[in-house]
C-alpha positions as CSV (number, residue, x, y, z in Angstrom):
1,M,85.9,83.4,117.1
2,I,89.0,85.5,118.1
3,V,88.7,89.2,117.7
4,S,91.5,89.7,115.1
5,L,89.7,87.3,112.9
6,H,86.5,89.1,113.4
7,V,88.3,92.2,112.3
8,A,89.8,90.4,109.2
9,T,86.5,88.7,108.1
10,G,84.7,92.0,108.6
11,A,87.3,93.6,106.5
12,A,86.8,91.0,103.7
13,A,82.9,91.7,103.8
14,G,83.9,95.5,103.4
15,V,85.7,94.4,100.4
16,A,82.7,92.8,98.9
17,A,80.5,95.7,100.0
18,P,79.1,97.8,97.0
19,S,79.0,100.9,99.2
20,R,79.9,102.1,102.8
21,P,76.3,101.7,104.2
22,W,76.4,98.1,102.9
23,A,79.7,97.4,104.7
24,V,78.0,97.5,108.1
25,P,75.5,94.8,107.8
26,L,77.9,92.5,105.8
27,G,80.6,93.1,108.5
28,M,78.0,92.1,111.2
29,L,76.9,89.1,109.1
30,A,80.5,88.1,109.0
31,H,80.6,88.3,112.8
32,V,77.4,86.1,113.1
33,A,79.0,83.4,110.7
34,G,82.2,83.5,112.7
35,D,80.4,82.9,116.0
36,R,78.5,80.0,114.5
37,M,81.6,78.2,113.5
38,P,82.8,75.9,116.2
39,H,86.1,77.5,117.5
40,D,88.4,77.9,120.4
41,D,88.7,81.2,122.1
42,I,91.9,83.0,123.5
43,P,91.4,83.3,127.2
44,D,93.6,86.4,127.5
45,R,91.3,89.4,127.1
46,R,94.0,91.9,127.0
47,F,95.6,90.1,124.0
48,E,92.3,89.9,122.3
49,L,91.5,93.5,122.9
50,W,94.9,94.9,121.6
51,S,95.3,92.5,118.7
52,G,91.7,93.6,117.5
53,V,92.3,97.2,118.2
54,T,95.8,97.2,116.4
55,A,94.4,95.4,113.2
56,L,91.5,97.9,113.1
57,L,93.9,100.9,113.5
58,A,96.2,99.5,110.9
59,L,93.3,99.0,108.4
60,A,92.2,102.6,109.1
61,V,95.6,104.0,108.4
62,R,96.2,101.9,105.2
63,R,92.6,101.9,103.7
64,G,91.2,105.1,105.2
65,P,88.9,105.4,108.2
66,L,85.9,105.6,106.0
67,G,86.9,103.0,103.5
68,T,84.5,100.0,103.1
69,V,87.2,97.8,104.3
70,T,87.6,99.6,107.5
71,I,83.9,99.9,108.1
72,G,83.4,96.3,107.7
73,A,86.2,95.4,110.0
74,A,84.7,97.8,112.6
75,A,81.3,96.3,112.1
76,G,82.5,92.8,112.1
77,S,84.4,93.3,115.5
78,A,82.1,95.8,117.2
79,P,79.6,93.1,118.6
80,D,82.4,91.7,120.8
81,L,82.4,95.1,122.7
82,E,79.5,93.8,124.8
83,H,82.0,91.3,126.2
84,L,84.0,94.2,127.6
85,L,81.5,97.0,128.3
86,R,78.7,97.0,130.6
87,L,75.6,97.2,128.3
88,P,72.0,96.7,129.1
89,R,71.0,93.0,129.2
90,P,67.3,92.8,128.5
91,G,66.1,89.6,130.3
92,G,69.7,89.0,131.5
93,R,70.9,88.0,128.0
94,K,73.4,89.9,125.7
95,L,72.3,92.2,122.9
96,F,73.8,90.8,119.7
97,P,71.9,87.7,118.3
98,S,74.7,85.3,118.1
99,H,75.7,86.2,121.7
100,R,72.0,86.0,123.0
101,F,71.1,82.5,122.3
102,R,72.4,79.6,124.2
103,G,74.0,76.9,122.1
104,W,75.0,79.3,119.3
105,H,78.7,79.1,120.3
106,H,80.3,75.8,119.9
107,A,83.7,75.0,121.6
108,G,86.3,73.1,119.7
109,G,86.7,73.1,116.0
110,V,89.0,75.8,114.7
111,P,92.1,76.0,117.1
112,T,93.3,79.5,118.0
113,W,96.6,79.1,116.1
114,A,94.5,78.5,112.9
115,Q,92.3,81.6,113.5
116,L,95.5,83.7,114.1
117,L,97.1,82.4,110.9
118,A,93.9,83.1,108.9
119,A,93.6,86.6,110.5
120,G,97.3,87.3,109.5
121,V,96.8,86.2,106.1
122,L,93.7,88.2,105.5
123,L,94.9,91.2,107.1
124,G,98.2,91.1,105.2
125,L,96.2,91.0,102.0
126,F,94.4,94.1,103.0
127,L,97.3,95.9,104.3
128,A,99.8,95.1,101.6
129,P,100.7,98.0,99.2
130,S,98.9,98.1,95.9
131,S,100.3,99.3,92.8
132,R,99.5,102.8,91.7
133,T,98.0,101.6,88.5
134,A,97.2,98.0,87.5
135,K,97.4,97.1,83.8
136,V,94.2,96.1,82.3
137,G,95.5,95.4,78.8
138,A,96.4,96.9,75.4
139,N,94.2,97.9,72.8
140,A,93.4,95.6,69.9
141,A,95.2,97.8,67.3
142,G,98.6,97.4,69.0
143,S,99.1,101.2,68.9
144,G,101.2,101.2,71.9
145,T,98.5,102.7,74.1
146,T,97.7,100.9,77.3
147,R,94.5,101.1,79.3
148,S,95.2,101.3,83.0
149,R,93.2,101.8,86.3
150,T,94.1,103.8,89.3
151,S,93.7,102.2,92.8
152,S,90.3,104.0,93.0
153,G,89.2,102.1,89.9
154,T,89.1,105.0,87.5
155,S,90.1,104.0,84.1
156,Y,92.5,105.9,81.8
157,F,94.7,105.4,78.6
158,R,98.4,106.1,78.6
159,K,101.2,105.6,76.0
160,S,103.2,102.5,76.6
161,T,107.0,102.7,77.1
């Protein structure tokens, strides 16, 4: 799977993570799932590298460097660093499990344009501005008081206008 989609699916795993520590294994699990899916790769390593770095930096700026979305994205794309860096290869094989075993990657399947589109849609969702408060609903008595939530999930009541 292309790097920008690994970043995007790792970010999606980060959204699902109940905490920062959970974002790491969930992001890596998303990487394994992406590698297992039959897919075409982009042969241009420079494009792969910079599209992934740009997506990850954008998430860090928008969601914070320690947000679960960013951590999941980093964990989802980090295994592909072994394609770029000279890391130890015990027995001549790569370290990450989905890179280590022959036959794990299948060519064909999802074309690169579809992967780029999916990455763009997912990243767009995670990078889009969110409202400061999201209405949860009015109270049953209809007193004009509305219960709202901040972007961090904290609930509070405010007078409706």
